[in-house]
C-alpha positions as CSV (number, residue, x, y, z in Angstrom):
1,X,-0.1,-0.3,0.0
2,X,1.5,3.2,-1.1
3,X,-0.5,5.8,0.7
4,X,0.3,9.3,0.3
5,X,-1.2,11.8,2.9
6,X,-1.0,15.5,1.5
7,X,-2.9,18.9,2.0
8,X,-5.9,19.4,0.0
9,X,-5.7,21.3,-3.5
10,X,-8.4,23.0,-5.1
11,X,-9.0,20.5,-7.9
12,X,-10.0,18.1,-4.9
13,X,-13.0,19.9,-4.2
14,X,-15.5,17.9,-6.4
15,X,-14.4,14.7,-5.4
16,X,-14.1,15.3,-1.8
17,X,-17.7,16.6,-1.9
18,X,-18.7,13.1,-3.7
19,X,-16.8,11.3,-0.9
20,X,-18.3,13.0,1.9
21,X,-22.2,12.9,0.6
22,X,-21.6,9.4,-0.5
23,X,-20.6,8.2,3.0
24,X,-23.8,9.7,4.0
25,X,-25.8,7.0,1.9
26,X,-23.2,4.2,2.5
27,X,-24.3,4.5,5.9
28,X,-27.8,5.3,5.5
29,X,-27.7,8.7,7.4
30,X,-30.1,11.2,7.1
31,X,-29.1,13.9,4.6
32,X,-31.3,16.6,6.1
33,X,-30.0,20.3,7.1
34,X,-28.0,20.5,10.0
35,X,-24.7,18.1,8.7
36,X,-21.9,18.4,6.3
37,X,-24.2,17.1,3.8
38,X,-26.1,20.2,3.4
39,X,-23.5,22.8,4.5
40,X,-22.7,24.7,1.4
41,X,-18.7,24.8,2.4
42,X,-18.6,21.0,1.5
43,X,-18.3,22.0,-2.3
44,X,-15.3,24.6,-1.6
45,X,-13.1,22.7,1.0
46,X,-10.1,24.4,-0.4
47,X,-11.2,27.8,0.3
48,X,-12.9,26.8,3.5
49,X,-9.3,25.6,4.6
50,X,-7.5,28.7,3.8
51,X,-8.6,30.0,7.0
52,X,-5.8,30.3,9.5
53,X,-5.1,27.4,11.9
54,X,-6.5,25.0,9.9
55,X,-5.6,22.2,7.9
56,X,-7.2,19.5,5.4
57,X,-5.5,16.4,4.7
58,X,-6.2,13.9,1.7
59,X,-5.3,10.2,1.5
60,X,-4.5,9.2,-1.9
61,X,-2.7,6.0,-3.6
62,X,-1.7,6.0,-7.3
63,X,-3.5,9.5,-7.9
64,X,-6.9,8.4,-6.8
65,X,-8.3,10.3,-3.9
66,X,-9.3,7.8,-1.0
67,X,-10.9,10.4,1.5
68,X,-10.1,13.3,3.9
69,X,-9.5,14.5,7.2
70,X,-9.0,18.0,8.9
71,X,-9.0,20.8,11.9
72,X,-10.5,23.4,12.0
73,X,-10.8,26.5,14.4
74,X,-14.7,26.5,15.1
75,X,-16.1,29.6,16.3
76,X,-16.7,29.6,20.1
77,X,-14.8,26.4,20.9
78,X,-13.0,26.9,24.1
79,X,-9.4,28.7,23.9
80,X,-6.7,26.2,22.3
81,X,-9.1,23.8,21.0
82,X,-9.9,22.9,17.4
83,X,-12.5,20.6,15.5
84,X,-11.6,17.6,13.5
85,X,-13.7,17.9,10.5
86,X,-14.8,16.4,7.4
87,X,-13.4,13.0,8.4
88,X,-14.7,11.1,5.5
89,X,-13.3,7.8,3.2
90,X,-14.6,5.8,0.3
91,X,-16.2,2.7,0.7
92,X,-12.9,1.0,-0.8
93,X,-10.7,2.5,1.7
94,X,-12.7,1.7,5.0
95,X,-11.0,-0.8,7.3
96,X,-7.5,-0.4,6.0
97,X,-6.2,1.8,8.5
98,X,-6.1,4.8,6.3
99,X,-8.7,6.8,8.5
100,X,-6.2,6.2,11.3
101,X,-3.2,7.8,9.5
102,X,-5.5,10.6,8.4
103,X,-6.3,11.4,12.2
104,X,-3.1,10.8,13.3
105,X,-1.6,13.6,10.8
106,X,-4.5,16.0,12.0
107,X,-3.5,15.5,15.7
108,X,0.0,16.2,14.6
109,X,-1.0,19.3,13.1
110,X,-3.0,20.3,15.9
111,X,-0.2,20.3,18.2
112,X,2.5,22.0,15.9
113,X,-0.4,25.0,15.8
114,X,-0.7,25.2,19.7
115,X,-3.8,23.5,20.1
116,X,-4.2,21.6,23.4
117,X,-7.5,19.9,22.8
118,X,-9.4,18.5,19.4
119,X,-13.1,18.3,19.7
120,X,-15.2,16.4,17.1
121,X,-19.2,16.1,16.5
122,X,-20.6,13.1,14.9
123,X,-23.4,10.6,14.4
124,X,-23.9,7.2,15.6
125,X,-24.5,5.9,12.3
126,X,-20.8,6.4,11.7
127,X,-20.1,4.0,14.5
128,X,-17.1,2.5,12.6
129,X,-15.6,6.3,13.0
130,X,-16.7,6.4,16.7
131,X,-14.9,3.5,17.6
132,X,-11.8,5.0,16.2
133,X,-12.3,8.2,18.1
134,X,-12.6,5.7,21.1
135,X,-9.4,4.2,20.4
136,X,-7.8,7.5,19.9
137,X,-8.7,8.4,23.4
138,X,-11.9,10.6,22.6
139,X,-13.9,11.1,25.5
140,X,-17.9,11.7,25.2
141,X,-19.1,14.8,26.0
142,X,-22.9,15.5,27.1
143,X,-23.4,18.5,24.8
144,X,-22.2,20.6,21.6
145,X,-19.4,22.7,21.8
146,X,-18.7,26.1,19.6
147,X,-20.8,27.0,16.7
148,X,-19.8,24.2,14.1
149,X,-23.7,25.1,12.5
150,X,-24.2,21.1,12.3
151,X,-27.1,20.6,14.9
152,X,-27.9,17.5,13.3
153,X,-25.0,15.7,15.0
154,X,-25.7,14.4,18.4
155,X,-22.4,12.7,19.4
156,X,-19.8,15.1,20.8
157,X,-16.0,13.8,21.9
158,X,-13.3,15.8,23.1
159,X,-9.3,14.7,23.7
160,X,-6.7,16.2,25.0
161,X,-3.8,16.6,23.2
162,X,-0.1,15.9,25.0
């Protein structure tokens, strides 16, 4: 397996939006408002991740994009906290450790940028991702933090960085 983890490029926008929205169908998640599915920024992730103290990484193999994961300084998060966002893989890439590589790259970047905690929002239907979060040391919260705009999410987790 020759997986390359790199920062996203403008030309990745269309395929990343497709991977994200296809994941909702793969896991039979409601595509209603309040999730990344309907978020208008999903179609232009390159521009979104030009925001300071953010990063979006792409997993690629032989020129084929397999998925993405990023960190973003979501409005109104606690001080020195970033949000893990846009963590989606193609069906073919799941279960091969690629998600773990992407997440580790994001945690490494968060530390590099001076963050002390990583927060995330998810849904129970994405149980495979949730199990990765648990294994990576994320703990559950009782309510959402910050203003992600994703009111459709009902799982919230946080991890303190070493």
